[in-house]
mmCIF file of the N, C-alpha and C atoms, coordinates in Angstrom:
data_MODEL
# 
_entry.id   MODEL 
# 
loop_
_atom_site.group_PDB 
_atom_site.id 
_atom_site.type_symbol 
_atom_site.label_atom_id 
_atom_site.label_alt_id 
_atom_site.label_comp_id 
_atom_site.label_asym_id 
_atom_site.label_entity_id 
_atom_site.label_seq_id 
_atom_site.pdbx_PDB_ins_code 
_atom_site.Cartn_x 
_atom_site.Cartn_y 
_atom_site.Cartn_z 
_atom_site.occupancy 
_atom_site.B_iso_or_equiv 
_atom_site.pdbx_formal_charge 
_atom_site.auth_seq_id 
_atom_site.auth_comp_id 
_atom_site.auth_asym_id 
_atom_site.auth_atom_id 
_atom_site.pdbx_PDB_model_num 
ATOM 1   N N  . MET A 1 1  ? -27.433 24.476 -11.899 1.00 0.00 ? 1  MET A N  1 
ATOM 2   C CA . MET A 1 1  ? -27.159 25.470 -12.928 1.00 0.00 ? 1  MET A CA 1 
ATOM 3   C C  . MET A 1 1  ? -26.049 26.418 -12.482 1.00 0.00 ? 1  MET A C  1 
ATOM 4   N N  . LEU A 1 2  ? -26.067 26.784 -11.199 1.00 0.00 ? 2  LEU A N  1 
ATOM 5   C CA . LEU A 1 2  ? -25.020 27.682 -10.700 1.00 0.00 ? 2  LEU A CA 1 
ATOM 6   C C  . LEU A 1 2  ? -23.652 27.021 -10.766 1.00 0.00 ? 2  LEU A C  1 
ATOM 7   N N  . LEU A 1 3  ? -23.585 25.757 -10.394 1.00 0.00 ? 3  LEU A N  1 
ATOM 8   C CA . LEU A 1 3  ? -22.316 25.040 -10.427 1.00 0.00 ? 3  LEU A CA 1 
ATOM 9   C C  . LEU A 1 3  ? -21.765 24.982 -11.840 1.00 0.00 ? 3  LEU A C  1 
ATOM 10  N N  . GLU A 1 4  ? -22.630 24.725 -12.805 1.00 0.00 ? 4  GLU A N  1 
ATOM 11  C CA . GLU A 1 4  ? -22.199 24.677 -14.199 1.00 0.00 ? 4  GLU A CA 1 
ATOM 12  C C  . GLU A 1 4  ? -21.762 26.043 -14.714 1.00 0.00 ? 4  GLU A C  1 
ATOM 13  N N  . GLN A 1 5  ? -22.201 27.108 -14.091 1.00 0.00 ? 5  GLN A N  1 
ATOM 14  C CA . GLN A 1 5  ? -21.798 28.460 -14.474 1.00 0.00 ? 5  GLN A CA 1 
ATOM 15  C C  . GLN A 1 5  ? -20.552 28.931 -13.747 1.00 0.00 ? 5  GLN A C  1 
ATOM 16  N N  . GLY A 1 6  ? -19.970 28.045 -12.932 1.00 0.00 ? 6  GLY A N  1 
ATOM 17  C CA . GLY A 1 6  ? -18.716 28.367 -12.268 1.00 0.00 ? 6  GLY A CA 1 
ATOM 18  C C  . GLY A 1 6  ? -18.852 28.940 -10.869 1.00 0.00 ? 6  GLY A C  1 
ATOM 19  N N  . VAL A 1 7  ? -20.054 28.946 -10.312 1.00 0.00 ? 7  VAL A N  1 
ATOM 20  C CA . VAL A 1 7  ? -20.246 29.446 -8.951  1.00 0.00 ? 7  VAL A CA 1 
ATOM 21  C C  . VAL A 1 7  ? -19.679 28.413 -7.983  1.00 0.00 ? 7  VAL A C  1 
ATOM 22  N N  . GLU A 1 8  ? -18.917 28.879 -7.002  1.00 0.00 ? 8  GLU A N  1 
ATOM 23  C CA . GLU A 1 8  ? -18.277 27.993 -6.027  1.00 0.00 ? 8  GLU A CA 1 
ATOM 24  C C  . GLU A 1 8  ? -19.325 27.214 -5.232  1.00 0.00 ? 8  GLU A C  1 
ATOM 25  N N  . LEU A 1 9  ? -18.999 25.966 -4.907  1.00 0.00 ? 9  LEU A N  1 
ATOM 26  C CA . LEU A 1 9  ? -19.912 25.090 -4.176  1.00 0.00 ? 9  LEU A CA 1 
ATOM 27  C C  . LEU A 1 9  ? -20.300 25.674 -2.825  1.00 0.00 ? 9  LEU A C  1 
ATOM 28  N N  . VAL A 1 10 ? -19.380 26.344 -2.156  1.00 0.00 ? 10 VAL A N  1 
ATOM 29  C CA . VAL A 1 10 ? -19.684 26.926 -0.846  1.00 0.00 ? 10 VAL A CA 1 
ATOM 30  C C  . VAL A 1 10 ? -20.740 28.031 -0.964  1.00 0.00 ? 10 VAL A C  1 
ATOM 31  N N  . VAL A 1 11 ? -20.722 28.778 -2.046  1.00 0.00 ? 11 VAL A N  1 
ATOM 32  C CA . VAL A 1 11 ? -21.732 29.814 -2.271  1.00 0.00 ? 11 VAL A CA 1 
ATOM 33  C C  . VAL A 1 11 ? -23.095 29.170 -2.512  1.00 0.00 ? 11 VAL A C  1 
ATOM 34  N N  . ILE A 1 12 ? -23.104 28.103 -3.300  1.00 0.00 ? 12 ILE A N  1 
ATOM 35  C CA . ILE A 1 12 ? -24.347 27.383 -3.562  1.00 0.00 ? 12 ILE A CA 1 
ATOM 36  C C  . ILE A 1 12 ? -24.902 26.806 -2.261  1.00 0.00 ? 12 ILE A C  1 
ATOM 37  N N  . LYS A 1 13 ? -24.032 26.251 -1.429  1.00 0.00 ? 13 LYS A N  1 
ATOM 38  C CA . LYS A 1 13 ? -24.430 25.720 -0.123  1.00 0.00 ? 13 LYS A CA 1 
ATOM 39  C C  . LYS A 1 13 ? -25.151 26.781 0.695   1.00 0.00 ? 13 LYS A C  1 
ATOM 40  N N  . GLU A 1 14 ? -24.586 27.967 0.733   1.00 0.00 ? 14 GLU A N  1 
ATOM 41  C CA . GLU A 1 14 ? -25.189 29.060 1.493   1.00 0.00 ? 14 GLU A CA 1 
ATOM 42  C C  . GLU A 1 14 ? -26.546 29.477 0.908   1.00 0.00 ? 14 GLU A C  1 
ATOM 43  N N  . ARG A 1 15 ? -26.624 29.565 -0.408  1.00 0.00 ? 15 ARG A N  1 
ATOM 44  C CA . ARG A 1 15 ? -27.875 29.977 -1.060  1.00 0.00 ? 15 ARG A CA 1 
ATOM 45  C C  . ARG A 1 15 ? -28.993 28.962 -0.831  1.00 0.00 ? 15 ARG A C  1 
ATOM 46  N N  . LEU A 1 16 ? -28.630 27.677 -0.791  1.00 0.00 ? 16 LEU A N  1 
ATOM 47  C CA . LEU A 1 16 ? -29.628 26.632 -0.593  1.00 0.00 ? 16 LEU A CA 1 
ATOM 48  C C  . LEU A 1 16 ? -29.962 26.404 0.875   1.00 0.00 ? 16 LEU A C  1 
ATOM 49  N N  . GLY A 1 17 ? -29.135 26.947 1.762   1.00 0.00 ? 17 GLY A N  1 
ATOM 50  C CA . GLY A 1 17 ? -29.385 26.795 3.184   1.00 0.00 ? 17 GLY A CA 1 
ATOM 51  C C  . GLY A 1 17 ? -28.932 25.464 3.760   1.00 0.00 ? 17 GLY A C  1 
ATOM 52  N N  . HIS A 1 18 ? -28.041 24.776 3.051   1.00 0.00 ? 18 HIS A N  1 
ATOM 53  C CA . HIS A 1 18 ? -27.510 23.529 3.586   1.00 0.00 ? 18 HIS A CA 1 
ATOM 54  C C  . HIS A 1 18 ? -26.567 23.835 4.743   1.00 0.00 ? 18 HIS A C  1 
ATOM 55  N N  . ALA A 1 19 ? -26.668 23.057 5.807   1.00 0.00 ? 19 ALA A N  1 
ATOM 56  C CA . ALA A 1 19 ? -25.811 23.267 6.972   1.00 0.00 ? 19 ALA A CA 1 
ATOM 57  C C  . ALA A 1 19 ? -24.376 22.820 6.708   1.00 0.00 ? 19 ALA A C  1 
ATOM 58  N N  . HIS A 1 20 ? -24.225 21.783 5.891   1.00 0.00 ? 20 HIS A N  1 
ATOM 59  C CA . HIS A 1 20 ? -22.893 21.226 5.622   1.00 0.00 ? 20 HIS A CA 1 
ATOM 60  C C  . HIS A 1 20 ? -22.664 21.135 4.121   1.00 0.00 ? 20 HIS A C  1 
ATOM 61  N N  . ILE A 1 21 ? -21.450 21.479 3.705   1.00 0.00 ? 21 ILE A N  1 
ATOM 62  C CA . ILE A 1 21 ? -21.133 21.460 2.280   1.00 0.00 ? 21 ILE A CA 1 
ATOM 63  C C  . ILE A 1 21 ? -21.180 20.050 1.710   1.00 0.00 ? 21 ILE A C  1 
ATOM 64  N N  . GLY A 1 22 ? -20.979 19.048 2.563   1.00 0.00 ? 22 GLY A N  1 
ATOM 65  C CA . GLY A 1 22 ? -21.061 17.663 2.110   1.00 0.00 ? 22 GLY A CA 1 
ATOM 66  C C  . GLY A 1 22 ? -22.424 17.314 1.552   1.00 0.00 ? 22 GLY A C  1 
ATOM 67  N N  . VAL A 1 23 ? -23.471 17.889 2.113   1.00 0.00 ? 23 VAL A N  1 
ATOM 68  C CA . VAL A 1 23 ? -24.828 17.657 1.602   1.00 0.00 ? 23 VAL A CA 1 
ATOM 69  C C  . VAL A 1 23 ? -24.925 18.199 0.185   1.00 0.00 ? 23 VAL A C  1 
ATOM 70  N N  . THR A 1 24 ? -24.471 19.405 -0.014  1.00 0.00 ? 24 THR A N  1 
ATOM 71  C CA . THR A 1 24 ? -24.524 20.033 -1.337  1.00 0.00 ? 24 THR A CA 1 
ATOM 72  C C  . THR A 1 24 ? -23.687 19.227 -2.334  1.00 0.00 ? 24 THR A C  1 
ATOM 73  N N  . ALA A 1 25 ? -22.485 18.852 -1.931  1.00 0.00 ? 25 ALA A N  1 
ATOM 74  C CA . ALA A 1 25 ? -21.596 18.108 -2.822  1.00 0.00 ? 25 ALA A CA 1 
ATOM 75  C C  . ALA A 1 25 ? -22.187 16.755 -3.196  1.00 0.00 ? 25 ALA A C  1 
ATOM 76  N N  . THR A 1 26 ? -22.812 16.092 -2.238  1.00 0.00 ? 26 THR A N  1 
ATOM 77  C CA . THR A 1 26 ? -23.411 14.785 -2.507  1.00 0.00 ? 26 THR A CA 1 
ATOM 78  C C  . THR A 1 26 ? -24.589 14.900 -3.466  1.00 0.00 ? 26 THR A C  1 
ATOM 79  N N  . VAL A 1 27 ? -25.426 15.874 -3.253  1.00 0.00 ? 27 VAL A N  1 
ATOM 80  C CA . VAL A 1 27 ? -26.612 16.048 -4.092  1.00 0.00 ? 27 VAL A CA 1 
ATOM 81  C C  . VAL A 1 27 ? -26.220 16.378 -5.524  1.00 0.00 ? 27 VAL A C  1 
ATOM 82  N N  . TYR A 1 28 ? -25.155 17.152 -5.713  1.00 0.00 ? 28 TYR A N  1 
ATOM 83  C CA . TYR A 1 28 ? -24.798 17.629 -7.042  1.00 0.00 ? 28 TYR A CA 1 
ATOM 84  C C  . TYR A 1 28 ? -23.550 16.958 -7.607  1.00 0.00 ? 28 TYR A C  1 
ATOM 85  N N  . THR A 1 29 ? -23.220 15.760 -7.138  1.00 0.00 ? 29 THR A N  1 
ATOM 86  C CA . THR A 1 29 ? -22.049 15.041 -7.628  1.00 0.00 ? 29 THR A CA 1 
ATOM 87  C C  . THR A 1 29 ? -22.109 14.818 -9.127  1.00 0.00 ? 29 THR A C  1 
ATOM 88  N N  . HIS A 1 30 ? -23.282 14.486 -9.662  1.00 0.00 ? 30 HIS A N  1 
ATOM 89  C CA . HIS A 1 30 ? -23.407 14.221 -11.099 1.00 0.00 ? 30 HIS A CA 1 
ATOM 90  C C  . HIS A 1 30 ? -23.017 15.439 -11.925 1.00 0.00 ? 30 HIS A C  1 
ATOM 91  N N  . VAL A 1 31 ? -23.311 16.627 -11.434 1.00 0.00 ? 31 VAL A N  1 
ATOM 92  C CA . VAL A 1 31 ? -22.931 17.849 -12.142 1.00 0.00 ? 31 VAL A CA 1 
ATOM 93  C C  . VAL A 1 31 ? -21.421 18.029 -12.088 1.00 0.00 ? 31 VAL A C  1 
ATOM 94  N N  . ARG A 1 32 ? -20.847 17.762 -10.927 1.00 0.00 ? 32 ARG A N  1 
ATOM 95  C CA . ARG A 1 32 ? -19.398 17.914 -10.770 1.00 0.00 ? 32 ARG A CA 1 
ATOM 96  C C  . ARG A 1 32 ? -18.641 16.981 -11.698 1.00 0.00 ? 32 ARG A C  1 
ATOM 97  N N  . LEU A 1 33 ? -19.121 15.738 -11.857 1.00 0.00 ? 33 LEU A N  1 
ATOM 98  C CA . LEU A 1 33 ? -18.463 14.795 -12.759 1.00 0.00 ? 33 LEU A CA 1 
ATOM 99  C C  . LEU A 1 33 ? -18.505 15.297 -14.197 1.00 0.00 ? 33 LEU A C  1 
ATOM 100 N N  . ARG A 1 34 ? -19.629 15.872 -14.600 1.00 0.00 ? 34 ARG A N  1 
ATOM 101 C CA . ARG A 1 34 ? -19.740 16.418 -15.956 1.00 0.00 ? 34 ARG A CA 1 
ATOM 102 C C  . ARG A 1 34 ? -18.764 17.582 -16.138 1.00 0.00 ? 34 ARG A C  1 
ATOM 103 N N  . LEU A 1 35 ? -18.642 18.421 -15.124 1.00 0.00 ? 35 LEU A N  1 
ATOM 104 C CA . LEU A 1 35 ? -17.715 19.552 -15.205 1.00 0.00 ? 35 LEU A CA 1 
ATOM 105 C C  . LEU A 1 35 ? -16.270 19.066 -15.266 1.00 0.00 ? 35 LEU A C  1 
ATOM 106 N N  . GLN A 1 36 ? -15.950 17.988 -14.541 1.00 0.00 ? 36 GLN A N  1 
ATOM 107 C CA . GLN A 1 36 ? -14.604 17.426 -14.597 1.00 0.00 ? 36 GLN A CA 1 
ATOM 108 C C  . GLN A 1 36 ? -14.295 16.900 -15.996 1.00 0.00 ? 36 GLN A C  1 
ATOM 109 N N  . ARG A 1 37 ? -15.271 16.200 -16.587 1.00 0.00 ? 37 ARG A N  1 
ATOM 110 C CA . ARG A 1 37 ? -15.067 15.689 -17.942 1.00 0.00 ? 37 ARG A CA 1 
ATOM 111 C C  . ARG A 1 37 ? -14.865 16.851 -18.912 1.00 0.00 ? 37 ARG A C  1 
ATOM 112 N N  . ASP A 1 38 ? -15.669 17.879 -18.796 1.00 0.00 ? 38 ASP A N  1 
ATOM 113 C CA . ASP A 1 38 ? -15.525 19.042 -19.673 1.00 0.00 ? 38 ASP A CA 1 
ATOM 114 C C  . ASP A 1 38 ? -14.152 19.688 -19.513 1.00 0.00 ? 38 ASP A C  1 
ATOM 115 N N  . ALA A 1 39 ? -13.668 19.766 -18.272 1.00 0.00 ? 39 ALA A N  1 
ATOM 116 C CA . ALA A 1 39 ? -12.346 20.350 -18.025 1.00 0.00 ? 39 ALA A CA 1 
ATOM 117 C C  . ALA A 1 39 ? -11.252 19.510 -18.672 1.00 0.00 ? 39 ALA A C  1 
ATOM 118 N N  . ILE A 1 40 ? -11.354 18.197 -18.555 1.00 0.00 ? 40 ILE A N  1 
ATOM 119 C CA . ILE A 1 40 ? -10.355 17.315 -19.167 1.00 0.00 ? 40 ILE A CA 1 
ATOM 120 C C  . ILE A 1 40 ? -10.415 17.413 -20.685 1.00 0.00 ? 40 ILE A C  1 
ATOM 121 N N  . ASP A 1 41 ? -11.625 17.453 -21.239 1.00 0.00 ? 41 ASP A N  1 
ATOM 122 C CA . ASP A 1 41 ? -11.754 17.595 -22.687 1.00 0.00 ? 41 ASP A CA 1 
ATOM 123 C C  . ASP A 1 41 ? -11.152 18.907 -23.172 1.00 0.00 ? 41 ASP A C  1 
ATOM 124 N N  . THR A 1 42 ? -11.374 19.977 -22.423 1.00 0.00 ? 42 THR A N  1 
ATOM 125 C CA . THR A 1 42 ? -10.822 21.278 -22.786 1.00 0.00 ? 42 THR A CA 1 
ATOM 126 C C  . THR A 1 42 ? -9.301  21.243 -22.765 1.00 0.00 ? 42 THR A C  1 
ATOM 127 N N  . LEU A 1 43 ? -8.732  20.661 -21.718 1.00 0.00 ? 43 LEU A N  1 
ATOM 128 C CA . LEU A 1 43 ? -7.275  20.559 -21.614 1.00 0.00 ? 43 LEU A CA 1 
ATOM 129 C C  . LEU A 1 43 ? -6.716  19.669 -22.715 1.00 0.00 ? 43 LEU A C  1 
ATOM 130 N N  . SER A 1 44 ? -7.374  18.555 -22.978 1.00 0.00 ? 44 SER A N  1 
ATOM 131 C CA . SER A 1 44 ? -6.916  17.652 -24.026 1.00 0.00 ? 44 SER A CA 1 
ATOM 132 C C  . SER A 1 44 ? -6.921  18.338 -25.389 1.00 0.00 ? 44 SER A C  1 
ATOM 133 N N  . THR A 1 45 ? -7.971  19.083 -25.665 1.00 0.00 ? 45 THR A N  1 
ATOM 134 C CA . THR A 1 45 ? -8.046  19.805 -26.936 1.00 0.00 ? 45 THR A CA 1 
ATOM 135 C C  . THR A 1 45 ? -6.920  20.827 -27.045 1.00 0.00 ? 45 THR A C  1 
ATOM 136 N N  . ALA A 1 46 ? -6.653  21.515 -25.947 1.00 0.00 ? 46 ALA A N  1 
ATOM 137 C CA . ALA A 1 46 ? -5.586  22.514 -25.949 1.00 0.00 ? 46 ALA A CA 1 
ATOM 138 C C  . ALA A 1 46 ? -4.223  21.868 -26.172 1.00 0.00 ? 46 ALA A C  1 
ATOM 139 N N  . LEU A 1 47 ? -4.019  20.677 -25.644 1.00 0.00 ? 47 LEU A N  1 
ATOM 140 C CA . LEU A 1 47 ? -2.717  20.017 -25.745 1.00 0.00 ? 47 LEU A CA 1 
ATOM 141 C C  . LEU A 1 47 ? -2.551  19.175 -27.004 1.00 0.00 ? 47 LEU A C  1 
ATOM 142 N N  . ASN A 1 48 ? -3.593  18.446 -27.385 1.00 0.00 ? 48 ASN A N  1 
ATOM 143 C CA . ASN A 1 48 ? -3.446  17.442 -28.438 1.00 0.00 ? 48 ASN A CA 1 
ATOM 144 C C  . ASN A 1 48 ? -4.479  17.501 -29.545 1.00 0.00 ? 48 ASN A C  1 
ATOM 145 N N  . GLY A 1 49 ? -5.496  18.285 -29.411 1.00 0.00 ? 49 GLY A N  1 
ATOM 146 C CA . GLY A 1 49 ? -6.619  18.203 -30.326 1.00 0.00 ? 49 GLY A CA 1 
ATOM 147 C C  . GLY A 1 49 ? -7.695  17.328 -29.696 1.00 0.00 ? 49 GLY A C  1 
ATOM 148 N N  . PRO A 1 50 ? -8.848  17.227 -30.310 1.00 0.00 ? 50 PRO A N  1 
ATOM 149 C CA . PRO A 1 50 ? -9.972  16.486 -29.725 1.00 0.00 ? 50 PRO A CA 1 
ATOM 150 C C  . PRO A 1 50 ? -9.636  15.015 -29.478 1.00 0.00 ? 50 PRO A C  1 
ATOM 151 N N  . VAL A 1 51 ? -10.068 14.491 -28.321 1.00 0.00 ? 51 VAL A N  1 
ATOM 152 C CA . VAL A 1 51 ? -9.868  13.089 -27.982 1.00 0.00 ? 51 VAL A CA 1 
ATOM 153 C C  . VAL A 1 51 ? -10.894 12.231 -28.697 1.00 0.00 ? 51 VAL A C  1 
ATOM 154 N N  . SER A 1 52 ? -12.144 12.673 -28.705 1.00 0.00 ? 52 SER A N  1 
ATOM 155 C CA . SER A 1 52 ? -13.210 11.912 -29.351 1.00 0.00 ? 52 SER A CA 1 
ATOM 156 C C  . SER A 1 52 ? -14.232 12.883 -29.906 1.00 0.00 ? 52 SER A C  1 
ATOM 157 N N  . ASP A 1 53 ? -15.018 12.391 -30.847 1.00 0.00 ? 53 ASP A N  1 
ATOM 158 C CA . ASP A 1 53 ? -16.063 13.249 -31.388 1.00 0.00 ? 53 ASP A CA 1 
ATOM 159 C C  . ASP A 1 53 ? -17.292 13.172 -30.499 1.00 0.00 ? 53 ASP A C  1 
ATOM 160 N N  . GLU A 1 54 ? -18.242 14.079 -30.709 1.00 0.00 ? 54 GLU A N  1 
ATOM 161 C CA . GLU A 1 54 ? -19.435 14.176 -29.884 1.00 0.00 ? 54 GLU A CA 1 
ATOM 162 C C  . GLU A 1 54 ? -20.270 12.906 -29.901 1.00 0.00 ? 54 GLU A C  1 
ATOM 163 N N  . SER A 1 55 ? -20.210 12.114 -30.966 1.00 0.00 ? 55 SER A N  1 
ATOM 164 C CA . SER A 1 55 ? -21.036 10.914 -31.061 1.00 0.00 ? 55 SER A CA 1 
ATOM 165 C C  . SER A 1 55 ? -20.616 9.848  -30.060 1.00 0.00 ? 55 SER A C  1 
ATOM 166 N N  . THR A 1 56 ? -19.387 9.903  -29.562 1.00 0.00 ? 56 THR A N  1 
ATOM 167 C CA . THR A 1 56 ? -18.922 8.897  -28.610 1.00 0.00 ? 56 THR A CA 1 
ATOM 168 C C  . THR A 1 56 ? -18.989 9.377  -27.175 1.00 0.00 ? 56 THR A C  1 
ATOM 169 N N  . ARG A 1 57 ? -19.384 10.611 -26.949 1.00 0.00 ? 57 ARG A N  1 
ATOM 170 C CA . ARG A 1 57 ? -19.473 11.137 -25.592 1.00 0.00 ? 57 ARG A CA 1 
ATOM 171 C C  . ARG A 1 57 ? -20.715 10.602 -24.909 1.00 0.00 ? 57 ARG A C  1 
ATOM 172 N N  . ASP A 1 58 ? -20.587 10.361 -23.610 1.00 0.00 ? 58 ASP A N  1 
ATOM 173 C CA . ASP A 1 58 ? -21.752 9.950  -22.851 1.00 0.00 ? 58 ASP A CA 1 
ATOM 174 C C  . ASP A 1 58 ? -22.400 11.178 -22.233 1.00 0.00 ? 58 ASP A C  1 
ATOM 175 N N  . ASN A 1 59 ? -23.283 10.974 -21.284 1.00 0.00 ? 59 ASN A N  1 
ATOM 176 C CA . ASN A 1 59 ? -23.998 12.097 -20.685 1.00 0.00 ? 59 ASN A CA 1 
ATOM 177 C C  . ASN A 1 59 ? -23.184 12.825 -19.621 1.00 0.00 ? 59 ASN A C  1 
ATOM 178 N N  . GLY A 1 60 ? -21.943 12.404 -19.375 1.00 0.00 ? 60 GLY A N  1 
ATOM 179 C CA . GLY A 1 60 ? -21.080 13.105 -18.430 1.00 0.00 ? 60 GLY A CA 1 
ATOM 180 C C  . GLY A 1 60 ? -21.262 12.682 -16.994 1.00 0.00 ? 60 GLY A C  1 
ATOM 181 N N  . ASP A 1 61 ? -22.090 11.675 -16.732 1.00 0.00 ? 61 ASP A N  1 
ATOM 182 C CA . ASP A 1 61 ? -22.320 11.250 -15.362 1.00 0.00 ? 61 ASP A CA 1 
ATOM 183 C C  . ASP A 1 61 ? -21.298 10.231 -14.871 1.00 0.00 ? 61 ASP A C  1 
ATOM 184 N N  . ASP A 1 62 ? -20.491 9.690  -15.767 1.00 0.00 ? 62 ASP A N  1 
ATOM 185 C CA . ASP A 1 62 ? -19.448 8.755  -15.360 1.00 0.00 ? 62 ASP A CA 1 
ATOM 186 C C  . ASP A 1 62 ? -18.179 9.534  -15.027 1.00 0.00 ? 62 ASP A C  1 
ATOM 187 N N  . PRO A 1 63 ? -17.287 8.940  -14.221 1.00 0.00 ? 63 PRO A N  1 
ATOM 188 C CA . PRO A 1 63 ? -16.026 9.627  -13.918 1.00 0.00 ? 63 PRO A CA 1 
ATOM 189 C C  . PRO A 1 63 ? -15.283 9.957  -15.205 1.00 0.00 ? 63 PRO A C  1 
ATOM 190 N N  . PRO A 1 64 ? -14.565 11.074 -15.222 1.00 0.00 ? 64 PRO A N  1 
ATOM 191 C CA . PRO A 1 64 ? -13.860 11.472 -16.437 1.00 0.00 ? 64 PRO A CA 1 
ATOM 192 C C  . PRO A 1 64 ? -12.739 10.541 -16.796 1.00 0.00 ? 64 PRO A C  1 
ATOM 193 N N  . LEU A 1 65 ? -12.528 10.349 -18.091 1.00 0.00 ? 65 LEU A N  1 
ATOM 194 C CA . LEU A 1 65 ? -11.420 9.567  -18.578 1.00 0.00 ? 65 LEU A CA 1 
ATOM 195 C C  . LEU A 1 65 ? -10.283 10.501 -18.929 1.00 0.00 ? 65 LEU A C  1 
ATOM 196 N N  . CYS A 1 66 ? -9.079  10.047 -18.805 1.00 0.00 ? 66 CYS A N  1 
ATOM 197 C CA . CYS A 1 66 ? -7.917  10.875 -19.113 1.00 0.00 ? 66 CYS A CA 1 
ATOM 198 C C  . CYS A 1 66 ? -7.381  10.469 -20.478 1.00 0.00 ? 66 CYS A C  1 
ATOM 199 N N  . GLY A 1 67 ? -7.300  11.411 -21.385 1.00 0.00 ? 67 GLY A N  1 
ATOM 200 C CA . GLY A 1 67 ? -6.804  11.123 -22.720 1.00 0.00 ? 67 GLY A CA 1 
ATOM 201 C C  . GLY A 1 67 ? -5.366  11.555 -22.906 1.00 0.00 ? 67 GLY A C  1 
ATOM 202 N N  . ALA A 1 68 ? -4.705  11.971 -21.834 1.00 0.00 ? 68 ALA A N  1 
ATOM 203 C CA . ALA A 1 68 ? -3.344  12.471 -21.952 1.00 0.00 ? 68 ALA A CA 1 
ATOM 204 C C  . ALA A 1 68 ? -2.352  11.316 -22.052 1.00 0.00 ? 68 ALA A C  1 
ATOM 205 N N  . THR A 1 69 ? -1.318  11.511 -22.847 1.00 0.00 ? 69 THR A N  1 
ATOM 206 C CA . THR A 1 69 ? -0.261  10.525 -22.971 1.00 0.00 ? 69 THR A CA 1 
ATOM 207 C C  . THR A 1 69 ? 0.767   10.761 -21.878 1.00 0.00 ? 69 THR A C  1 
ATOM 208 N N  . VAL A 1 70 ? 1.154   9.692  -21.197 1.00 0.00 ? 70 VAL A N  1 
ATOM 209 C CA . VAL A 1 70 ? 2.158   9.792  -20.133 1.00 0.00 ? 70 VAL A CA 1 
ATOM 210 C C  . VAL A 1 70 ? 3.489   9.391  -20.708 1.00 0.00 ? 70 VAL A C  1 
ATOM 211 N N  . HIS A 1 71 ? 4.507   10.244 -20.535 1.00 0.00 ? 71 HIS A N  1 
ATOM 212 C CA . HIS A 1 71 ? 5.861   9.954  -21.047 1.00 0.00 ? 71 HIS A CA 1 
ATOM 213 C C  . HIS A 1 71 ? 6.768   9.628  -19.893 1.00 0.00 ? 71 HIS A C  1 
# 
């Protein structure tokens, strides 16, 4: 929940008492992938309008797709 609210991973690591940030990152990778997809969707909307409607979105656990056109 903290990661989704924008709290830095290193802060979460400290709060959870993990000795290494890699442990925290590994445990919460699925959240990070969802945040990456949300970031790409936000950027795509700002640049081009929506890439897809909500009915075609998955649960955000897969790696983000890039909808940007390369020139």
